[in-house]
PATIVEX-608733 format. One record per residue: residue in three letters; residue number from 1; x, y, z of N, C-alpha, C, O in turn; chain. Coordinates in Angstrom, 3 decimals, m for minus. Layout:
("Ala"; NUM; (X; Y; Z); (X; Y; Z); (X; Y; Z); (X; Y; Z); "A")
...
END
This chain:
("Met"; 1; (1.084; 2.835; m14.898); (0.922; 2.860; m16.393); (0.566; 4.321; m16.812); (m0.175; 5.065; m16.169); "A")
("Lys"; 2; (1.174; 4.613; m17.936); (0.923; 5.966; m18.500); (m0.303; 5.925; m19.398); (m0.620; 4.886; m19.977); "A")
("Gly"; 3; (m0.971; 7.017; m19.510); (m2.143; 7.182; m20.426); (m1.821; 8.176; m21.475); (m1.344; 9.267; m21.163); "A")
("Leu"; 4; (m2.055; 7.856; m22.679); (m1.718; 8.775; m23.928); (m3.092; 9.344; m24.307); (m4.084; 8.654; m24.539); "A")
("Ile"; 5; (m3.031; 10.723; m24.344); (m4.260; 11.527; m24.708); (m4.296; 11.681; m26.184); (m3.351; 12.185; m26.790); "A")
("Ile"; 6; (m5.412; 11.240; m26.793); (m5.502; 11.263; m28.305); (m6.966; 11.763; m28.649); (m7.924; 11.498; m27.923); "A")
("Lys"; 7; (m7.058; 12.459; m29.736); (m8.339; 12.928; m30.171); (m9.233; 11.667; m30.456); (m8.737; 10.662; m30.966); "A")
("Pro"; 8; (m10.553; 11.742; m30.117); (m11.378; 10.515; m30.228); (m11.338; 9.790; m31.559); (m11.343; 8.559; m31.582); "A")
("Tyr"; 9; (m11.299; 10.509; m32.659); (m11.322; 9.833; m34.001); (m10.147; 8.870; m34.079); (m10.315; 7.684; m34.360); "A")
("Trp"; 10; (m8.895; 9.427; m33.814); (m7.667; 8.739; m33.930); (m7.640; 7.554; m32.795); (m7.172; 6.447; m33.063); "A")
("Ala"; 11; (m8.121; 7.837; m31.647); (m8.151; 6.847; m30.560); (m8.948; 5.609; m30.991); (m8.533; 4.479; m30.732); "A")
("Asp"; 12; (m10.103; 5.828; m31.655); (m10.962; 4.704; m32.129); (m10.148; 3.885; m33.167); (m10.198; 2.655; m33.142); "A")
("Leu"; 13; (m9.429; 4.529; m34.044); (m8.667; 3.896; m35.032); (m7.521; 3.054; m34.431); (m7.247; 1.953; m34.909); "A")
("Ile"; 14; (m6.867; 3.563; m33.408); (m5.789; 2.864; m32.745); (m6.374; 1.687; m32.015); (m5.827; 0.589; m32.129); "A")
("Leu"; 15; (m7.457; 1.841; m31.268); (m7.963; 0.699; m30.563); (m8.610; m0.383; m31.388); (m8.777; m1.514; m30.933); "A")
("Ser"; 16; (m8.987; m0.016; m32.648); (m9.475; m0.965; m33.611); (m8.424; m1.760; m34.265); (m8.697; m2.757; m34.935); "A")
("Gly"; 17; (m7.151; m1.304; m34.068); (m6.007; m1.978; m34.668); (m5.656; m1.445; m36.082); (m4.648; m1.835; m36.671); "A")
("Met"; 18; (m6.511; m0.552; m36.602); (m6.201; m0.030; m37.969); (m5.088; 0.962; m38.010); (m4.361; 0.991; m39.003); "A")
("Lys"; 19; (m4.892; 1.788; m36.996); (m3.802; 2.732; m36.958); (m2.735; 2.256; m36.064); (m2.954; 2.178; m34.855); "A")
("Thr"; 20; (m1.595; 1.932; m36.568); (m0.461; 1.364; m35.790); (0.665; 2.304; m35.562); (1.587; 2.008; m34.802); "A")
("Trp"; 21; (0.610; 3.463; m36.220); (1.607; 4.502; m35.982); (0.925; 5.760; m35.547); (0.063; 6.239; m36.284); "A")
("Glu"; 22; (1.234; 6.338; m34.412); (0.847; 7.570; m33.952); (1.879; 8.660; m34.256); (2.988; 8.597; m33.726); "A")
("Ile"; 23; (1.561; 9.648; m35.082); (2.589; 10.649; m35.527); (2.590; 11.792; m34.454); (1.554; 12.348; m34.091); "A")
("Arg"; 24; (3.772; 12.081; m34.003); (4.018; 13.161; m32.942); (5.213; 13.931; m33.370); (6.043; 13.505; m34.172); "A")
("Ser"; 25; (5.255; 15.140; m32.763); (6.401; 16.091; m33.109); (7.704; 15.679; m32.410); (8.783; 16.156; m32.763); "A")
("Arg"; 26; (7.595; 14.798; m31.427); (8.816; 14.458; m30.661); (8.880; 12.987; m30.420); (7.840; 12.329; m30.454); "A")
("Gln"; 27; (10.066; 12.414; m30.172); (10.214; 11.013; m29.839); (9.718; 10.829; m28.379); (9.545; 11.783; m27.620); "A")
("Thr"; 28; (9.508; 9.579; m28.053); (9.235; 9.214; m26.636); (10.071; 8.037; m26.279); (10.329; 7.167; m27.111); "A")
("His"; 29; (10.517; 7.998; m24.995); (11.313; 6.846; m24.515); (10.401; 5.834; m23.764); (10.848; 4.784; m23.301); "A")
("Ile"; 30; (9.099; 6.208; m23.669); (8.190; 5.322; m22.876); (7.965; 4.121; m23.845); (7.820; 4.259; m25.060); "A")
("Arg"; 31; (7.949; 2.941; m23.190); (7.729; 1.662; m23.844); (6.782; 0.808; m22.933); (6.697; 0.992; m21.719); "A")
("Gly"; 32; (6.115; m0.093; m23.589); (5.167; m0.997; m22.784); (3.787; m0.664; m22.985); (3.435; 0.052; m23.922); "A")
("Arg"; 33; (2.928; m1.186; m22.087); (1.513; m0.986; m22.114); (1.099; 0.442; m21.675); (1.479; 0.892; m20.594); "A")
("Val"; 34; (0.348; 1.122; m22.492); (m0.161; 2.483; m22.214); (m1.644; 2.500; m22.457); (m2.167; 1.846; m23.359); "A")
("Gly"; 35; (m2.337; 3.306; m21.583); (m3.746; 3.478; m21.758); (m4.010; 4.455; m22.815); (m3.207; 5.359; m23.042); "A")
("Ile"; 36; (m5.174; 4.305; m23.517); (m5.617; 5.276; m24.581); (m6.759; 6.019; m24.051); (m7.796; 5.455; m23.699); "A")
("Ile"; 37; (m6.565; 7.352; m23.987); (m7.572; 8.332; m23.443); (m8.055; 9.153; m24.628); (m7.287; 9.742; m25.387); "A")
("Lys"; 38; (m9.378; 9.152; m24.736); (m9.981; 10.056; m25.713); (m9.992; 11.488; m24.994); (m10.536; 11.683; m23.908); "A")
("Ser"; 39; (m9.352; 12.418; m25.706); (m9.223; 13.760; m25.133); (m10.600; 14.356; m24.791); (m11.550; 14.261; m25.568); "A")
("Gly"; 40; (m10.671; 14.965; m23.612); (m11.949; 15.542; m23.242); (m12.901; 14.597; m22.519); (m13.881; 15.062; m21.936); "A")
("Ser"; 41; (m12.659; 13.316; m22.532); (m13.649; 12.308; m22.038); (m13.479; 12.035; m20.532); (m14.465; 11.672; m19.891); "A")
("Gly"; 42; (m12.307; 12.185; m19.942); (m12.075; 11.785; m18.588); (m12.082; 10.206; m18.477); (m12.316; 9.687; m17.385); "A")
("Arg"; 43; (m11.842; 9.489; m19.528); (m11.891; 8.024; m19.419); (m10.795; 7.383; m20.283); (m10.375; 7.912; m21.312); "A")
("Val"; 44; (m10.371; 6.242; m19.812); (m9.409; 5.430; m20.496); (m10.275; 4.295; m21.271); (m11.014; 3.509; m20.678); "A")
("Tyr"; 45; (m10.095; 4.314; m22.581); (m10.883; 3.372; m23.394); (m10.250; 1.976; m23.721); (m10.913; 1.050; m24.187); "A")
("Gly"; 46; (m9.010; 1.906; m23.459); (m8.318; 0.647; m23.721); (m6.838; 0.793; m23.531); (m6.378; 1.787; m22.968); "A")
("Thr"; 47; (m6.052; m0.213; m24.006); (m4.572; m0.120; m23.951); (m3.956; m0.589; m25.213); (m4.572; m1.301; m26.006); "A")
("Val"; 48; (m2.753; m0.193; m25.397); (m1.886; m0.754; m26.465); (m0.466; m0.860; m26.019); (m0.105; m0.219; m25.033); "A")
("Asp"; 49; (0.355; m1.615; m26.667); (1.792; m1.681; m26.411); (2.501; m0.643; m27.305); (2.378; m0.651; m28.530); "A")
("Leu"; 50; (3.250; 0.252; m26.628); (4.061; 1.174; m27.309); (5.433; 0.542; m27.469); (6.187; 0.473; m26.498); "A")
("Val"; 51; (5.778; 0.081; m28.655); (6.996; m0.759; m28.858); (8.188; m0.097; m29.465); (9.309; m0.583; m29.314); "A")
("Asp"; 52; (7.974; 1.031; m30.168); (9.081; 1.722; m30.830); (8.772; 3.115; m31.111); (7.630; 3.561; m30.999); "A")
("Cys"; 53; (9.804; 3.829; m31.487); (9.647; 5.257; m31.855); (10.645; 5.496; m33.024); (11.858; 5.418; m32.831); "A")
("Ile"; 54; (10.132; 5.779; m34.198); (10.873; 5.897; m35.507); (10.868; 7.309; m35.994); (9.793; 7.890; m36.148); "A")
("Pro"; 55; (12.065; 7.923; m36.256); (12.118; 9.208; m36.880); (11.648; 9.104; m38.331); (12.077; 8.229; m39.083); "A")
("Ile"; 56; (10.787; 9.990; m38.685); (10.335; 10.006; m40.114); (10.489; 11.374; m40.698); (9.617; 11.965; m41.334); "A")
("His"; 57; (11.710; 11.825; m40.414); (12.166; 13.143; m40.968); (13.587; 13.019; m41.482); (14.297; 12.068; m41.160); "A")
("Gly"; 58; (13.983; 13.966; m42.265); (15.314; 13.874; m42.911); (15.126; 13.546; m44.357); (14.041; 13.736; m44.906); "A")
("Glu"; 59; (16.205; 13.036; m45.007); (16.235; 12.764; m46.406); (15.131; 11.801; m46.884); (14.595; 11.990; m47.976); "A")
("Asp"; 60; (14.789; 10.790; m46.101); (13.892; 9.789; m46.487); (12.439; 10.072; m46.055); (11.558; 9.245; m46.289); "A")
("Asp"; 61; (12.190; 11.213; m45.437); (10.917; 11.620; m44.899); (9.714; 11.374; m45.934); (8.770; 10.654; m45.609); "A")
("Pro"; 62; (9.771; 11.937; m47.076); (8.617; 11.813; m47.961); (8.333; 10.335; m48.317); (7.175; 9.924; m48.397); "A")
("Asp"; 63; (9.427; 9.527; m48.534); (9.247; 8.143; m48.882); (8.665; 7.352; m47.725); (7.777; 6.522; m47.919); "A")
("Leu"; 64; (9.172; 7.613; m46.498); (8.604; 6.916; m45.359); (7.149; 7.147; m45.096); (6.367; 6.236; m44.826); "A")
("Leu"; 65; (6.805; 8.495; m45.193); (5.400; 8.930; m45.018); (4.460; 8.263; m46.006); (3.386; 7.780; m45.647); "A")
("Val"; 66; (4.888; 8.250; m47.252); (4.050; 7.688; m48.311); (3.980; 6.137; m48.171); (2.907; 5.539; m48.255); "A")
("Ala"; 67; (5.147; 5.525; m47.958); (5.219; 4.081; m47.832); (4.387; 3.471; m46.701); (3.882; 2.351; m46.786); "A")
("Asn"; 68; (4.273; 4.283; m45.625); (3.606; 3.843; m44.423); (2.313; 4.527; m44.115); (1.837; 4.451; m42.983); "A")
("Gln"; 69; (1.733; 5.186; m45.062); (0.451; 5.816; m44.848); (m0.625; 4.926; m44.361); (m1.517; 5.364; m43.634); "A")
("His"; 70; (m0.574; 3.742; m44.722); (m1.573; 2.669; m44.267); (m1.400; 2.406; m42.738); (m2.315; 1.859; m42.122); "A")
("Lys"; 71; (m0.254; 2.782; m42.116); (0.006; 2.598; m40.731); (m0.492; 3.812; m39.975); (m1.092; 3.644; m38.914); "A")
("His"; 72; (m0.272; 5.058; m40.470); (m0.570; 6.222; m39.697); (m1.872; 6.845; m40.068); (m2.443; 7.610; m39.291); "A")
("Leu"; 73; (m2.386; 6.515; m41.319); (m3.734; 6.999; m41.778); (m3.872; 8.478; m41.838); (m4.986; 8.948; m42.068); "A")
("Val"; 74; (m2.847; 9.258; m41.653); (m2.938; 10.732; m41.767); (m2.869; 11.153; m43.249); (m1.947; 10.731; m43.947); "A")
("Pro"; 75; (m3.784; 11.943; m43.736); (m3.669; 12.376; m45.094); (m2.326; 12.952; m45.424); (m1.840; 13.778; m44.652); "A")
("Leu"; 76; (m1.679; 12.583; m46.513); (m0.376; 13.163; m46.939); (m0.501; 14.675; m47.053); (m1.468; 15.205; m47.600); "A")
("Gly"; 77; (0.498; 15.341; m46.526); (0.500; 16.777; m46.515); (m0.190; 17.399; m45.283); (m0.104; 18.610; m45.084); "A")
("Ala"; 78; (m0.842; 16.623; m44.493); (m1.559; 17.135; m43.329); (m0.712; 17.071; m41.993); (m1.141; 17.578; m40.956); "A")
("Ile"; 79; (0.440; 16.463; m42.060); (1.256; 16.355; m40.905); (1.922; 17.614; m40.656); (2.751; 17.997; m41.481); "A")
("Pro"; 80; (1.649; 18.376; m39.533); (2.188; 19.744; m39.361); (3.565; 19.826; m38.765); (4.068; 20.931; m38.562); "A")
("Tyr"; 81; (4.221; 18.676; m38.466); (5.544; 18.715; m37.794); (6.696; 18.765; m38.693); (6.704; 18.068; m39.708); "A")
("Arg"; 82; (7.678; 19.544; m38.394); (8.907; 19.603; m39.182); (9.777; 18.369; m39.022); (10.493; 17.951; m39.933); "A")
("Thr"; 83; (9.686; 17.807; m37.826); (10.471; 16.590; m37.535); (9.628; 15.537; m36.880); (9.761; 15.258; m35.689); "A")
("Pro"; 84; (8.713; 14.925; m37.714); (7.748; 13.901; m37.179); (8.396; 12.623; m36.696); (9.437; 12.207; m37.204); "A")
("Trp"; 85; (7.790; 12.026; m35.743); (8.146; 10.699; m35.244); (6.987; 9.817; m35.288); (5.872; 10.292; m35.071); "A")
("Ala"; 86; (7.147; 8.521; m35.559); (6.146; 7.497; m35.492); (6.304; 6.778; m34.238); (7.361; 6.210; m33.962); "A")
("Trp"; 87; (5.217; 6.780; m33.409); (5.230; 6.047; m32.172); (4.492; 4.660; m32.636); (3.324; 4.651; m33.025); "A")
("Val"; 88; (5.230; 3.605; m32.557); (4.688; 2.285; m33.051); (3.886; 1.594; m31.988); (4.347; 1.354; m30.872); "A")
("Leu"; 89; (2.639; 1.274; m32.380); (1.660; 0.682; m31.432); (1.296; m0.734; m31.844); (1.208; m1.027; m33.037); "A")
("Gln"; 90; (1.084; m1.612; m30.882); (0.647; m2.997; m31.172); (m0.347; m3.487; m30.107); (m0.491; m2.919; m29.025); "A")
("Asp"; 91; (m1.041; m4.617; m30.503); (m1.888; m5.338; m29.581); (m2.902; m4.484; m28.792); (m2.884; m4.501; m27.561); "A")
("Pro"; 92; (m3.794; m3.730; m29.490); (m4.800; m3.021; m28.745); (m5.854; m3.919; m28.062); (m6.299; m4.950; m28.565); "A")
("Val"; 93; (m6.223; m3.387; m26.795); (m7.253; m4.044; m26.105); (m8.278; m3.004; m25.717); (m7.917; m2.022; m25.068); "A")
("Ile"; 94; (m9.545; m3.168; m26.081); (m10.625; m2.233; m25.794); (m11.334; m2.610; m24.514); (m11.794; m3.746; m24.404); "A")
("Tyr"; 95; (m11.449; m1.728; m23.544); (m12.158; m1.945; m22.305); (m13.653; m2.074; m22.577); (m14.224; m1.241; m23.280); "A")
("Glu"; 96; (m14.275; m3.072; m22.048); (m15.746; m3.213; m22.167); (m16.397; m1.948; m21.634); (m17.305; m1.423; m22.277); "A")
("Thr"; 97; (m15.972; m1.440; m20.491); (m16.447; m0.226; m19.913); (m15.292; 0.719; m19.716); (m14.365; 0.398; m18.972); "A")
("Pro"; 98; (m15.307; 1.897; m20.366); (m14.215; 2.856; m20.265); (m14.068; 3.210; m18.747); (m15.051; 3.352; m18.019); "A")
("Arg"; 99; (m12.798; 3.341; m18.325); (m12.477; 3.611; m16.948); (m12.133; 5.037; m16.700); (m11.309; 5.625; m17.401); "A")
("Pro"; 100; (m12.787; 5.621; m15.663); (m12.420; 7.031; m15.336); (m11.052; 7.114; m14.767); (m10.508; 6.122; m14.283); "A")
("Tyr"; 101; (m10.460; 8.333; m14.818); (m9.114; 8.556; m14.212); (m9.177; 10.066; m13.838); (m10.042; 10.835; m14.259); "A")
("Asp"; 102; (m8.217; 10.381; m13.046); (m8.050; 11.826; m12.574); (m7.174; 12.541; m13.523); (m5.996; 12.211; m13.656); "A")
("His"; 103; (m7.744; 13.570; m14.229); (m6.986; 14.334; m15.270); (m6.286; 15.512; m14.564); (m6.953; 16.427; m14.082); "A")
("Pro"; 104; (m4.947; 15.487; m14.506); (m4.297; 16.733; m13.871); (m4.327; 17.868; m14.731); (m4.231; 17.729; m15.950); "A")
("Gln"; 105; (m4.460; 19.028; m14.164); (m4.589; 20.244; m14.944); (m3.257; 20.472; m15.705); (m2.152; 20.384; m15.170); "A")
("Gly"; 106; (m3.468; 20.766; m16.975); (m2.330; 21.030; m17.908); (m1.806; 19.809; m18.596); (m0.925; 19.978; m19.440); "A")
("Ala"; 107; (m2.236; 18.595; m18.342); (m1.811; 17.438; m19.045); (m2.350; 17.467; m20.489); (m3.548; 17.623; m20.723); "A")
("Val"; 108; (m1.407; 17.309; m21.458); (m1.823; 17.386; m22.865); (m1.464; 16.089; m23.652); (m2.210; 15.666; m24.535); "A")
("Ile"; 109; (m0.296; 15.467; m23.306); (0.085; 14.245; m24.027); (m0.066; 12.990; m23.089); (m0.763; 12.022; m23.393); "A")
("Trp"; 110; (0.634; 13.094; m21.949); (0.670; 11.939; m21.067); (m0.005; 12.200; m19.747); (m0.007; 13.329; m19.255); "A")
("Val"; 111; (m0.586; 11.151; m19.162); (m1.152; 11.197; m17.788); (m0.629; 9.974; m17.040); (m0.584; 8.877; m17.597); "A")
("Asn"; 112; (m0.250; 10.153; m15.828); (0.120; 8.953; m14.969); (m1.186; 8.297; m14.481); (m1.955; 8.893; m13.728); "A")
("Leu"; 113; (m1.394; 7.151; m14.898); (m2.663; 6.456; m14.441); (m2.525; 5.698; m13.167); (m3.526; 5.278; m12.586); "A")
("Asp"; 114; (m1.305; 5.506; m12.709); (m1.076; 4.785; m11.455); (m1.169; 5.856; m10.281); (m1.010; 7.061; m10.477); "A")
("Arg"; 115; (m1.421; 5.332; m9.131); (m1.397; 6.296; m7.915); (0.027; 6.806; m7.825); (0.982; 6.032; m7.890); "A")
("Pro"; 116; (0.165; 8.144; m7.673); (1.476; 8.662; m7.583); (2.234; 8.044; m6.334); (1.644; 7.662; m5.324); "A")
("Leu"; 117; (3.550; 7.992; m6.509); (4.432; 7.494; m5.438); (4.431; 8.467; m4.308); (4.287; 9.666; m4.546); "A")
("Ser"; 118; (4.585; 8.021; m3.085); (4.657; 8.878; m1.915); (5.848; 8.442; m1.090); (6.314; 7.307; m1.198); "A")
("Pro"; 119; (6.345; 9.372; m0.246); (7.435; 8.938; 0.677); (7.028; 7.683; 1.441); (5.910; 7.580; 1.945); "A")
("Gly"; 120; (7.924; 6.766; 1.515); (7.706; 5.574; 2.341); (7.269; 4.356; 1.471); (7.338; 3.211; 1.919); "A")
("Asp"; 121; (6.812; 4.637; 0.204); (6.413; 3.572; m0.747); (7.590; 2.740; m1.101); (8.696; 3.262; m1.247); "A")
("Lys"; 122; (7.391; 1.434; m1.248); (8.461; 0.508; m1.600); (8.333; 0.255; m3.110); (7.237; 0.020; m3.618); "A")
("Val"; 123; (9.511; 0.308; m3.841); (9.474; 0.170; m5.266); (10.696; m0.686; m5.767); (11.712; m0.795; m5.082); "A")
("Ile"; 124; (10.558; m1.253; m6.921); (11.705; m1.895; m7.611); (11.887; m1.152; m8.929); (10.976; m0.500; m9.438); "A")
("Met"; 125; (13.108; m1.280; m9.462); (13.304; m0.733; m10.805); (12.887; m1.678; m11.895); (13.094; m2.889; m11.816); "A")
("Ser"; 126; (12.274; m1.078; m12.954); (11.673; m1.944; m13.977); (11.696; m1.185; m15.310); (11.230; m0.055; m15.457); "A")
("Gly"; 127; (12.297; m1.933; m16.286); (12.350; m1.461; m17.696); (13.434; m0.406; m17.963); (13.312; 0.458; m18.832); "A")
("Cys"; 128; (14.567; m0.540; m17.109); (15.649; 0.423; m17.283); (16.918; m0.312; m17.127); (16.940; m1.437; m16.629); "A")
("Tyr"; 129; (17.999; 0.311; m17.551); (19.379; m0.252; m17.364); (19.736; m0.682; m16.012); (20.327; m1.744; m15.815); "A")
("Glu"; 130; (19.359; 0.190; m14.993); (19.688; m0.118; m13.573); (18.964; m1.335; m13.098); (19.366; m1.908; m12.086); "A")
("Glu"; 131; (17.912; m1.775; m13.764); (17.142; m2.963; m13.262); (18.065; m4.175; m13.248); (17.949; m4.995; m12.337); "A")
("Arg"; 132; (19.011; m4.338; m14.244); (19.921; m5.388; m14.254); (20.927; m5.335; m13.072); (21.274; m6.369; m12.501); "A")
("Lys"; 133; (21.383; m4.125; m12.723); (22.393; m3.997; m11.700); (21.701; m4.219; m10.398); (22.282; m4.852; m9.516); "A")
("Tyr"; 134; (20.522; m3.752; m10.218); (19.825; m3.816; m8.780); (18.690; m4.800; m8.875); (17.591; m4.492; m8.413); "A")
("Lys"; 135; (18.892; m5.956; m9.441); (17.771; m6.904; m9.646); (17.244; m7.297; m8.283); (18.012; m7.668; m7.395); "A")
("Asp"; 136; (15.958; m7.218; m8.119); (15.137; m7.552; m6.932); (15.471; m6.737; m5.701); (15.104; m7.076; m4.576); "A")
("Arg"; 137; (16.196; m5.629; m5.961); (16.441; m4.699; m4.736); (15.198; m3.899; m4.589); (14.639; m3.408; m5.569); "A")
("Val"; 138; (14.750; m3.760; m3.344); (13.614; m2.959; m3.059); (14.111; m1.627; m2.457); (14.926; m1.600; m1.535); "A")
("Trp"; 139; (13.572; m0.508; m3.031); (13.964; 0.836; m2.601); (12.800; 1.544; m1.859); (11.629; 1.216; m2.052); "A")
("Thr"; 140; (13.129; 2.420; m1.095); (12.181; 3.235; m0.347); (12.103; 4.618; m0.877); (13.127; 5.302; m0.878); "A")
("Val"; 141; (10.949; 5.108; m1.340); (10.775; 6.440; m1.891); (10.970; 7.426; m0.753); (10.391; 7.264; 0.321); "A")
("Arg"; 142; (11.833; 8.512; m0.998); (12.124; 9.502; 0.022); (11.400; 10.868; m0.174); (11.377; 11.717; 0.716); "A")
("Ser"; 143; (10.811; 11.031; m1.391); (10.246; 12.369; m1.713); (8.925; 12.193; m2.440); (8.571; 11.113; m2.915); "A")
("Asn"; 144; (8.232; 13.289; m2.500); (7.026; 13.343; m3.438); (7.563; 13.489; m4.869); (8.679; 13.982; m5.028); "A")
("Pro"; 145; (6.818; 13.080; m5.937); (7.278; 13.316; m7.263); (7.378; 14.747; m7.626); (6.598; 15.558; m7.127); "A")
("Trp"; 146; (8.347; 15.122; m8.514); (8.354; 16.386; m9.082); (8.854; 16.270; m10.535); (9.406; 15.238; m10.917); "A")
("Asp"; 147; (8.670; 17.276; m11.306); (8.892; 17.340; m12.717); (10.426; 17.760; m12.966); (10.874; 18.787; m12.455); "A")
("Leu"; 148; (11.162; 16.967; m13.730); (12.502; 17.302; m14.029); (12.674; 17.084; m15.630); (12.824; 15.976; m16.144); "A")
("Cys"; 149; (12.633; 18.215; m16.282); (12.831; 18.229; m17.721); (11.799; 17.349; m18.422); (12.118; 16.705; m19.422); "A")
("Gly"; 150; (10.578; 17.313; m17.917); (9.500; 16.567; m18.622); (9.331; 15.145; m18.085); (8.462; 14.409; m18.552); "A")
("Ser"; 151; (10.133; 14.762; m17.132); (9.999; 13.449; m16.525); (9.637; 13.604; m15.056); (10.137; 14.491; m14.365); "A")
("Glu"; 152; (8.745; 12.712; m14.590); (8.403; 12.682; m13.145); (9.471; 11.938; m12.386); (9.768; 10.795; m12.735); "A")
("Val"; 153; (10.043; 12.502; m11.404); (11.164; 11.837; m10.734); (10.834; 11.922; m9.153); (10.029; 12.711; m8.658); "A")
("Val"; 154; (11.591; 10.982; m8.463); (11.543; 10.944; m6.965); (12.927; 10.680; m6.481); (13.800; 10.280; m7.251); "A")
("Leu"; 155; (13.137; 10.895; m5.226); (14.379; 10.478; m4.588); (14.113; 9.045; m3.970); (13.024; 8.717; m3.499); "A")
("Leu"; 156; (15.175; 8.267; m4.021); (15.146; 6.955; m3.445); (16.154; 6.845; m2.283); (17.241; 7.416; m2.363); "A")
("Glu"; 157; (15.825; 6.163; m1.271); (16.781; 6.008; m0.134); (18.002; 5.269; m0.655); (17.853; 4.269; m1.357); "A")
("Asp"; 158; (19.201; 5.728; m0.334); (20.463; 5.092; m0.725); (20.717; 5.161; m2.284); (21.565; 4.433; m2.801); "A")
("Tyr"; 159; (20.038; 5.965; m2.944); (20.420; 6.100; m4.355); (20.689; 7.545; m4.604); (19.972; 8.405; m4.093); "A")
("Phe"; 160; (21.718; 7.846; m5.386); (22.138; 9.227; m5.598); (21.371; 9.888; m6.714); (21.395; 9.376; m7.833); "A")
("Gly"; 161; (20.707; 10.966; m6.488); (19.945; 11.681; m7.491); (18.537; 11.213; m7.659); (18.075; 10.227; m7.086); "A")
("Gly"; 162; (17.874; 12.003; m8.501); (16.380; 11.625; m8.828); (16.281; 10.434; m9.737); (17.199; 10.135; m10.500); "A")
("Phe"; 163; (15.178; 9.767; m9.650); (14.984; 8.600; m10.462); (13.540; 8.700; m11.120); (12.549; 8.968; m10.441); "A")
("Ala"; 164; (13.490; 8.474; m12.439); (12.214; 8.646; m13.064); (11.214; 7.616; m12.661); (11.519; 6.423; m12.648); "A")
("Thr"; 165; (9.988; 8.058; m12.320); (8.943; 7.182; m11.779); (8.456; 6.137; m12.865); (7.940; 5.069; m12.535); "A")
("Glu"; 166; (8.651; 6.508; m14.168); (8.197; 5.572; m15.229); (8.967; 4.268; m15.169); (8.506; 3.282; m15.744); "A")
("Phe"; 167; (10.054; 4.208; m14.542); (10.951; 3.016; m14.376); (10.917; 2.415; m13.058); (11.786; 1.606; m12.733); "A")
("Leu"; 168; (9.885; 2.783; m12.194); (9.717; 2.262; m10.874); (8.406; 1.509; m10.810); (7.400; 1.947; m11.366); "A")
("Lys"; 169; (8.419; 0.438; m10.169); (7.127; m0.390; m10.013); (6.927; m0.494; m8.496); (7.843; m0.896; m7.779); "A")
("Lys"; 170; (5.762; m0.143; m8.017); (5.413; m0.234; m6.654); (5.243; m1.727; m6.256); (4.710; m2.520; m7.033); "A")
("Val"; 171; (5.675; m2.074; m5.109); (5.558; m3.422; m4.577); (4.972; m3.409; m3.204); (5.267; m2.503; m2.425); "A")
("Glu"; 172; (4.153; m4.376; m2.870); (3.524; m4.447; m1.505); (4.473; m5.109; m0.582); (4.538; m4.698; 0.577); "A")
("Glu"; 173; (5.265; m6.159; m1.003); (6.207; m6.818; m0.192); (7.501; m6.876; m0.887); (7.544; m6.733; m2.109); "A")
("Ala"; 174; (8.556; m7.075; m0.185); (9.905; m7.254; m0.768); (9.955; m8.565; m1.406); (9.565; m9.561; m0.798); "A")
("Pro"; 175; (10.450; m8.630; m2.692); (10.615; m9.994; m3.377); (11.586; m10.835; m2.528); (12.478; m10.294; m1.874); "A")
("Asn"; 176; (11.398; m12.163; m2.548); (12.153; m13.049; m1.826); (12.286; m12.788; m0.342); (13.275; m13.179; 0.278); "A")
("Gly"; 177; (11.314; m12.141; 0.215); (11.232; m11.853; 1.636); (12.269; m10.788; 2.160); (12.490; m10.670; 3.365); "A")
("His"; 178; (12.879; m10.041; 1.234); (13.859; m9.012; 1.722); (13.213; m7.715; 2.177); (13.910; m6.792; 2.599); "A")
END
């Protein structure tokens, strides 16, 4: 699971369910359950579903920002981005006890909360187009993760090219005994 780093004030509003749009300067392709990290805390305070990413720039920008201010809660005129995006959040869950995590040096927006993949780990594809093609196929990780244009990727045995780790799910055993 990925963790999203957010200033404490906004993180509290997201986890309360009051703030359902997180305004960012870029889009994200990440979807699903993400951890909410209060910046500077070293802890994950809960989770939300990241379900969509909507451009709120262009001709309709002022209308979208005004009409949806109750979702993003940012004072009008205070959004510093030329091309803002709304990351749509749902179903917040607050942890009873915030959970510590290892914060990698330089992480500003996203943190990988799962144990990094290592050579020899067994994985399946999850949440991507290839998942349909390779349903239930178990792959063996051949490399340590590295950064490729902002995505963490690994090499997989018998797969050509790097594969983004956000679309891989670690498995202990092969599904269906394979």
